[in-house]
C-alpha positions, 0 to 999 in steps of 0.5 A: 865655603871661601876660598883660601889664599897663600902668602910667600915672601919669595926674595928679600934684597937691599943693595944699591942697583936694581937686581935680582927679581926686580930686575926681572919685573922693572920692564913691567913695573914703568910704563915705557910708552907713557914714560917716554912720551912724557919725558922724550920731548922735554930731554931731547929739547935740552939736549938741543940747547948744547947741541949735543950728539954725544949722550951717557945715560947714568944709571941706564938700567935695562937701556930704554933711554938710550934705546930711545936716543939712538932711535932719534940719531943721538950717538947714546951709551948707558953706565950701571952698577949692575949687572942684571941691568946691564944684561938687558940693556945689551940685549936691546940695544944690541951694541955691548961697547955702548954699556959700562959697568960703574958704581957712582962714586967710585972711580970712572973705569978706564973704558968709560973715560976713553969714552968721554968727552960727551956733550951730555950726561942724563941721569933719571928715575931717582938714580941720583938720590942713591949716591947718599953720602956726601964723599960719594956724591962729591966724587960722582960730581967730580966725575960727572964734569970730567965725563962733560965736554966744557959747556956739556949739559948735566940733566936729573930727574928725581924723587927730593925727599924732603917735600914728601916727608913734610906732607906726612905721607909715607905711600907712593902711587900703588900699581897694578900691572898684568903680566902672564896671565896673573895681576901683580901690585907694586907697593912702594913706600918711605920709612923716614925713620932712618938716623943721618949717616955719619957724615950727617946726611939725612936719608930714607929707605925706599921700600918697594914690594911685588905682591901677585894675584887678586881676589880671582886668584886661586893663590897670592904670593909676595915676590919681592921686598927690597929697599934702597938707601936714599939721600933726602934731597930738597929742592933748593938745597940741590940747585945750590949743591950742585953750584957749589961743585963747580956747575953752572947755570943750574936750575931746579924745576918740576918740569922736564920741559921747562927749567924755569917751573916751580917745582912743588912736589917731590918730582924734580928735574935738575938742569947744569951746565959744566963751565965753558 
């Protein structure tokens, strides 16, 4: 007889920031050694171009970028909307004073404002598109300018989902990880059917589901399903928008280590400066 399986959905979450079940599996999902080996050389080059020492990571998550930058001599700080992620970041780095609870689009908390100015702000891993409405995005841009010193650098890493819409492919690559003796499958897809926001901004839902178990498992379990509303940026739109918000020397590229490289896919990096 064939083996029987059960499929049980244990959690469904939809909110800004990574919380609950997904926060516990986030560092399982991300290949941090691989990701940091790809991103840090270009990031250090960019930070070096403005003589940056004090850096703030917006949407710092579990603090991996903050920890890596601190290991390399930077005075790195982090901010995130999710207390679940910040708790892990504080444990990883060991200095809770370096982390701040802040939802982008809302006023800068007093403690974070007091820590400013920073030489550079970075926001990696698709945090920027979560500030979906135009009003919140403009408030965030103004806050970034207030947190930067004159001539300071803003670095954004994100998916410009307008490029994915053009491909008509909603599915991102399937990820498999081994964790605590069982296989975990991370499924991601984009829902393009959402109507525009009231201000006309085009948005999508990015879905993430986690399924545990494979063909050898006695039972499969649907561990998590979450959806996050994302602004559907296009690369050229982002460049024009940042320039319109008061940033200068704005560049949108397909490579973190080369701001002049074309951006042919949804994976883009933006750099911009606060006027000196």
